[in-house]
C-alpha positions as CSV (number, residue, x, y, z in Angstrom):
1,D,195.7,-2.6,-98.4
2,D,196.1,-6.0,-99.0
3,H,196.6,-5.5,-103.4
4,W,199.7,-4.1,-104.5
5,I,199.9,-0.3,-105.1
6,H,202.0,0.3,-108.0
7,L,203.8,3.9,-107.6
8,G,205.8,4.3,-110.4
9,D,208.4,7.1,-110.5
10,K,207.2,8.2,-106.7
11,R,209.0,7.3,-103.8
12,E,206.0,7.9,-100.8
13,I,202.9,6.7,-100.3
14,N,200.3,7.8,-97.6
15,F,198.0,6.2,-95.4
16,S,196.0,8.4,-93.7
17,Q,193.5,7.8,-91.4
18,L,194.4,4.6,-90.4
19,P,192.8,2.9,-87.1
20,P,194.9,2.4,-84.4
21,G,196.1,-1.3,-84.9
22,K,199.2,-3.2,-86.2
23,Y,200.3,-3.3,-89.7
24,Q,202.9,-4.6,-91.6
25,L,203.9,-3.0,-95.1
26,R,205.6,-4.7,-97.6
27,V,207.6,-3.4,-100.3
28,K,209.0,-4.9,-103.7
29,G,211.1,-2.8,-105.7
30,S,212.8,-2.9,-109.0
31,N,216.2,-1.8,-109.9
32,N,217.4,0.6,-113.1
33,D,217.7,-2.0,-115.1
34,G,213.6,-3.3,-114.3
35,I,214.5,-6.1,-112.1
36,W,212.1,-6.8,-109.6
37,N,212.9,-8.1,-106.0
38,E,210.0,-10.1,-105.8
39,Q,210.8,-11.1,-102.2
40,G,210.6,-7.6,-100.8
41,T,211.6,-6.3,-97.6
42,S,208.5,-5.6,-94.5
43,I,208.4,-3.2,-91.5
44,K,206.0,-3.4,-88.8
45,I,204.2,-0.5,-88.2
46,I,202.2,-0.1,-85.0
47,I,199.9,3.0,-84.6
48,T,198.3,3.7,-80.9
49,P,195.5,5.5,-80.1
50,P,195.5,8.7,-78.5
51,F,195.5,8.4,-75.2
52,W,191.8,9.7,-74.6
53,S,190.6,6.4,-76.8
54,T,192.6,3.9,-74.5
55,W,190.8,1.5,-72.1
56,W,193.1,2.7,-69.0
57,F,192.1,6.1,-69.7
58,R,188.2,5.4,-69.8
59,V,188.6,3.4,-66.5
60,I,190.4,6.6,-65.2
61,I,187.9,8.8,-66.6
62,L,185.0,6.3,-64.9
63,L,187.0,5.8,-61.7
64,L,186.9,10.0,-61.1
65,I,182.8,10.0,-62.0
66,I,182.3,7.2,-59.2
67,S,184.4,8.8,-57.0
68,T,183.2,11.8,-57.7
69,V,179.5,10.8,-57.2
70,Y,180.4,8.9,-54.2
71,Y,182.5,12.0,-52.2
72,W,179.2,14.3,-53.2
73,H,176.7,11.9,-51.8
74,Q,178.6,11.4,-48.5
75,S,179.8,15.8,-48.2
76,R,175.5,15.6,-48.8
77,M,174.9,12.6,-46.0
78,K,177.0,14.2,-43.5
79,R,175.7,17.8,-44.2
80,L,171.9,16.3,-43.5
81,T,172.0,14.5,-40.8
82,L,174.8,17.5,-39.2
83,Q,171.4,19.3,-39.9
84,L,168.8,16.9,-38.2
85,K,170.7,16.8,-35.4
86,T,171.5,20.7,-35.6
87,E,167.4,21.3,-35.5
88,K,167.0,18.5,-33.0
89,E,169.0,20.5,-30.7
90,M,167.5,23.6,-31.6
91,E,164.1,22.2,-30.2
92,R,165.6,20.4,-27.3
93,I,167.3,23.8,-26.4
94,A,163.3,25.9,-27.6
95,Y,162.1,23.2,-25.1
96,K,164.6,23.5,-21.7
97,Y,164.3,27.5,-22.0
98,N,160.6,28.1,-22.6
99,I,161.0,29.4,-26.3
100,S,157.6,30.1,-28.1
101,T,157.2,29.3,-31.4
102,R,157.8,33.0,-33.2
103,E,160.9,33.1,-30.7
104,Q,162.3,30.1,-32.6
105,E,161.6,31.7,-35.7
106,I,163.5,34.6,-35.0
107,L,166.4,32.5,-33.1
108,N,166.5,30.6,-36.2
109,L,167.2,34.3,-38.5
110,I,169.5,35.2,-35.7
111,M,171.4,32.2,-36.0
112,K,171.6,32.1,-40.1
113,G,173.0,35.7,-39.7
114,K,170.0,37.6,-40.5
115,S,169.9,41.4,-39.3
116,N,166.8,42.8,-37.6
117,K,165.2,44.6,-40.7
118,E,165.7,41.3,-42.4
119,I,163.8,39.7,-39.6
120,E,161.3,42.3,-40.0
121,T,160.6,41.4,-43.9
122,A,161.2,37.5,-43.8
123,L,158.2,37.9,-40.3
124,F,156.4,40.5,-42.0
125,I,156.2,42.0,-38.0
126,S,157.3,45.5,-36.5
127,M,160.3,46.5,-35.9
128,P,159.4,47.1,-32.1
129,T,158.4,43.5,-31.9
130,V,161.3,41.8,-33.8
131,K,163.1,44.4,-30.9
132,S,161.0,42.9,-28.2
133,H,161.5,39.4,-29.1
134,I,165.0,39.3,-29.3
135,S,164.9,41.0,-25.9
136,N,163.1,38.1,-24.9
137,I,165.2,36.2,-26.3
138,Y,168.6,37.1,-24.3
139,K,166.7,37.4,-21.0
140,K,165.8,34.0,-21.2
141,F,169.5,32.6,-22.4
142,S,171.2,34.9,-20.1
143,V,173.1,36.3,-22.9
144,K,173.6,40.0,-23.3
145,N,174.0,40.7,-27.3
146,R,174.0,38.2,-30.8
147,L,177.3,37.4,-30.3
148,E,177.1,35.2,-26.8
149,L,173.5,34.1,-28.4
150,I,175.4,32.5,-31.3
151,R,178.8,31.5,-29.0
152,F,176.1,29.7,-26.4
153,I,173.9,28.1,-28.5
154,Q,177.1,26.7,-30.7
155,Q,178.2,25.6,-27.6
156,S,175.1,24.0,-26.5
157,I,174.9,22.1,-29.7
158,R,178.6,21.1,-29.8
159,A,178.3,19.6,-26.0
160,K,175.4,16.8,-27.6
């Protein structure tokens, strides 16, 4: 406040809701005889903003947001690149081992951990047909079971 505030007999003053900044509180007083000290005295007051209103906090938040978006983007690009490489390698393996389109679909579902029942449901084919295709896939890859098949495919993909 730029004007003097007369307090009377009160010995305190309250300035609530002051925005952050630097202030100077000037005080004049009088003695019991009513003689005023016209020079008065002053005190410097610094009101600091809450940490969330500081420039450095905002910079940190901005850097965190940028870092998070960058990390997310990089992770997504790596996943997509790996997926494309895997798909391309699966196509190469399918060609090399003469895997039919239907067998490729079944092989992809097996690699995703699907059961015979889930394969039957997903592809709308009968259980005997599912088993027949899986048996053909095992023969073409010279494996005995799903675990060997999955390991074989994973090793083939990693080798490239």
